C-alpha positions in Angstrom: -33.3 4.4 4.7 -33.2 1.5 7.1 -29.4 1.8 7.4 -29.7 5.4 8.4 -32.0 4.5 11.3 -30.0 1.4 12.4 -27.3 1.6 15.0 -23.8 2.4 13.7 -22.4 -1.0 14.5 -25.3 -2.7 12.6 -24.9 -0.4 9.6 -21.2 -1.2 9.5 -21.9 -5.0 9.7 -24.1 -4.7 6.7 -21.8 -2.8 4.4 -20.5 -4.7 1.4 -16.9 -3.4 2.0 -16.8 -4.5 5.6 -14.0 -7.0 4.9 -11.6 -4.1 3.9 -9.2 -2.8 6.5 -8.9 0.9 7.0 -6.5 2.6 4.5 -4.5 5.0 6.6 -2.3 4.7 9.7 -0.6 7.3 11.7 2.7 5.6 12.7 3.4 8.4 15.3 0.1 8.1 17.2 -1.3 4.6 16.4 -0.2 1.8 18.7 2.4 -0.6 17.4 1.5 -4.2 16.6 -1.6 -5.9 15.3 -5.1 -4.7 15.9 -7.3 -7.8 15.4 -10.8 -7.4 14.1 -13.3 -8.8 16.6 -16.3 -9.0 14.2 -14.6 -11.7 12.0 -15.1 -9.7 8.8 -11.3 -9.1 8.3 -8.0 -9.9 9.9 -7.1 -6.5 11.1 -8.7 -3.1 12.0 -5.3 -1.4 11.5 -4.6 0.8 8.5 -1.5 0.2 6.3 -0.6 3.5 4.5 1.4 6.1 6.4 0.0 8.9 4.3 -3.3 10.7 3.9 -5.9 9.5 1.5 -5.4 12.7 -0.5 -1.6 12.0 -0.8 -2.3 8.5 -1.8 -4.7 9.6 -4.6 -2.2 12.3 -5.7 0.4 9.6 -6.0 -1.9 7.2 -7.9 -2.9 10.0 -10.3 0.7 11.1 -10.9 1.8 7.5 -11.5 -1.0 6.8 -13.9 -0.2 9.9 -15.9 3.5 8.9 -16.1 2.8 5.3 -17.1 0.0 6.1 -19.5 1.2 9.3 -21.2 -1.9 9.5 -23.4 -4.2 10.0 -20.4 -6.2 13.2 -20.4 -4.9 16.1 -18.3 -1.4 17.4 -17.6 1.2 15.4 -15.8 2.5 17.5 -12.9 6.2 18.2 -13.4 7.1 17.6 -9.8 6.8 14.2 -8.3 4.5 13.8 -5.2 6.3 14.7 -1.9 5.7 11.1 -0.6 8.3 9.8 -3.1 10.9 12.1 -1.6 9.9 11.0 1.9 10.2 7.3 0.9 13.6 8.0 -0.7 12.4 6.9 -4.2 13.3 8.4 -7.5 10.2 9.0 -9.8 11.6 6.6 -12.4 12.3 3.9 -9.8 8.7 4.2 -8.5 7.2 3.9 -12.0 9.3 0.8 -12.7 8.2 -0.7 -9.4 4.5 -0.1 -10.3 4.8 -1.2 -13.9 6.8 -4.4 -13.2 5.3 -5.3 -9.8 4.5 -8.9 -10.7 8.1 -9.5 -12.0 9.9 -7.7 -9.2 7.8 -9.2 -6.3 6.7 -12.8 -6.2 5.1 -13.5 -2.8 6.5 -10.7 -0.6 6.7 -7.0 -1.5 9.1 -4.5 0.1 12.6 -3.2 0.2 15.2 -6.0 -0.5 16.2 -6.1 3.2 12.6 -6.7 4.2 12.0 -9.3 1.6 15.2 -11.1 2.5 14.4 -11.2 6.2 10.9 -12.6 5.7 10.3 -16.3 6.2 7.6 -18.5 4.8 5.1 -19.5 7.5 4.9 -23.0 6.1 8.4 -24.0 5.1 10.3 -21.4 7.3 12.5 -20.7 4.3 13.5 -17.2 3.4 12.2 -15.2 0.5 14.8 -13.5 -1.8 14.6 -10.2 -3.6 15.2 -10.3 -7.3 18.5 -8.9 -8.7 16.6 -6.1 -10.5 14.8 -5.1 -7.3 18.2 -4.8 -5.6 19.5 -2.6 -8.4 16.5 -0.3 -8.1 17.0 0.2 -4.4 20.8 0.6 -4.7 20.4 3.4 -7.3 
């Protein structure tokens, strides 16, 4: 009850998940660039998913049902619309999720993004795995 009567900023400062950044971002309306957190709880106050929470949950549910076919419920026949928007085939998406640790080592993204990213410490480039290149060429 004390949190309900406390000012909103104080209640947010006491939340156990205060270190988590917001989930969603609207790339058309949100400003470009970083949005540093001033409270020191996290690096950024900027979201990172350009989709609604509902679309994200739909994608997670669909993926889980595809990867774990014995899960209760029915796997929807059609893939979530976000996969089409991202230009990903359902089979490619499922392989990216199932083999994430093998396909991405320190940097995750399309091969062009991975290849153009440099290490902050050594200034050397990261390189996409051959299988990752194959998945995005298909």
